[in-house]
Phi, psi and omega in degrees: 000347184264004181054044183240164178295153175272119180235130176258128181255030181231169180285109181302334182285344185234023181291142171290155183302324181294323176297315177300314178301322181289316183286342182245016180297108189295331182287322179291317180296325177296323173295313180304318185259020179302136186297342173299322173074017176271147175272168180282154171231146180282131184251358173240159177298151177297126183196193177296327176240140179221152174244125182242146182234138175228112176295142180238159178300151181082000181088001172283164173227153171252143181228132176246132178249113189258135176232109180260004181284168180278358181219155178302146182226150167270127180240130182249136173248121182264144180298325180299325178281335181273346182075029182236174176208169175083178178282141182228136169288143185239133181230123174279111186284329177288315180281347183052054180211147177284142174250168174305141174302156183222158178217127180089325178192167177216137180231155177208149172278116183251123184295157174315128177057035180244181177212143169249134182238124185239153167247121177254112186252154176286000000 
């Protein structure tokens, strides 16, 4: 979300399969390396849960839902906060699966100390 180089600070030879999957997720890397080159901005106040937005080339946006709480939370991203409108295709980038299209808002259950990363496409 930060439009920054991918740097791994661990021993690449001994990475767990889960770590490899996270660091090599092509959909997340595509967001990071999007040619628009803009970083994400927080669109909700700093709190236990936050919504971050990253504009992408072609009019899509990436949204990260962060949960710093000690319990899972439902976090909602409202189109009015994201500066977008209309119906959007929703893709969960970590799960690499399409979710139902949404209009006006999108919500996800985010585990404790977790993040859900979505791509909202026109």
